[in-house]
C-alpha positions in Angstrom: 52.0 -61.9 -16.5 51.6 -61.6 -12.8 50.0 -64.4 -10.8 47.1 -62.2 -9.6 46.2 -61.1 -13.1 46.3 -64.7 -14.3 44.1 -65.8 -11.3 41.6 -63.0 -11.9 41.4 -63.9 -15.6 40.9 -67.5 -14.8 38.1 -66.8 -12.4 36.4 -64.4 -14.8 36.6 -67.0 -17.6 35.2 -69.7 -15.3 32.4 -67.4 -14.1 31.5 -66.4 -17.6 31.3 -70.0 -18.9 29.5 -71.4 -15.9 25.8 -72.0 -15.7 25.7 -71.8 -12.0 23.7 -68.9 -10.7 26.0 -68.3 -7.8 28.9 -67.5 -10.1 27.2 -65.6 -12.9 24.3 -63.7 -11.2 26.6 -61.3 -9.2 28.3 -60.3 -12.4 25.1 -59.9 -14.3 23.4 -57.9 -11.5 26.4 -55.6 -11.1 25.8 -54.5 -14.6 22.0 -54.6 -14.7 21.4 -52.8 -11.4 22.9 -49.5 -12.6 21.2 -49.9 -15.9 17.9 -50.5 -14.1 18.4 -47.4 -11.8 19.4 -45.1 -14.6 16.6 -46.4 -16.9 14.0 -45.8 -14.2 15.0 -42.2 -13.6 12.3 -41.0 -15.9 14.6 -39.4 -18.4 15.4 -36.5 -16.0 19.0 -36.5 -17.0 20.2 -36.7 -13.4 19.6 -40.2 -12.0 20.9 -39.4 -8.6 20.1 -36.7 -6.1 23.6 -35.4 -6.0 25.3 -32.4 -7.5 25.3 -33.6 -11.1 28.2 -31.2 -11.9 30.4 -33.2 -9.6 31.5 -36.4 -11.3 33.1 -37.9 -8.2 29.8 -38.1 -6.4 28.0 -39.7 -9.3 30.9 -42.2 -9.8 30.7 -43.2 -6.1 27.0 -43.7 -6.3 27.3 -45.7 -9.5 29.9 -47.9 -7.8 27.7 -48.3 -4.7 24.8 -49.4 -7.0 27.1 -51.9 -8.7 28.1 -53.3 -5.3 24.4 -53.6 -4.2 23.5 -55.3 -7.5 26.4 -57.8 -7.1 25.3 -58.5 -3.5 21.8 -59.1 -4.5 22.9 -61.3 -7.4 25.0 -63.4 -5.0 22.1 -63.9 -2.6 19.5 -64.7 -5.3 22.1 -66.9 -7.1 22.7 -69.0 -3.9 18.9 -69.3 -3.4 18.4 -70.4 -7.0 21.2 -73.0 -6.9 19.8 -74.4 -3.6 16.3 -74.6 -5.2 17.6 -76.4 -8.3 19.7 -78.8 -6.2 16.7 -79.7 -4.0 14.5 -80.1 -7.0 12.1 -77.4 -5.9 11.9 -75.7 -9.3 10.2 -76.9 -12.5 12.4 -74.9 -14.9 16.0 -74.1 -13.9 16.3 -71.5 -16.6 13.3 -69.5 -15.5 15.4 -66.6 -14.1 17.8 -66.1 -17.0 15.8 -63.2 -18.3 15.1 -61.6 -14.9 18.5 -61.6 -13.0 16.9 -60.4 -9.8 14.4 -63.4 -9.6 15.1 -66.7 -8.0 14.3 -70.2 -9.2 11.3 -70.7 -7.1 
């Protein structure tokens, strides 16, 4: 097994078992952001304004939505962890069911 694959597997395992928002929220939001966008398309069948016959454009847009979700998850995860460490939140588990919320 290559060292890169072992390192990636170790990081994925650590992130999936951690309770820290900074580690887990980017992963969660990378999955939930496309689901949110596709789910809010109103059932039109085409969730992007691209040529739906071209799978490459839809794949690129889906990848971009995943990246934006991961970035948003990272930012809100850092904010949530800072709020928990500073004691500015009553319930540290408040944002588990809303991955785009912060612990505020």
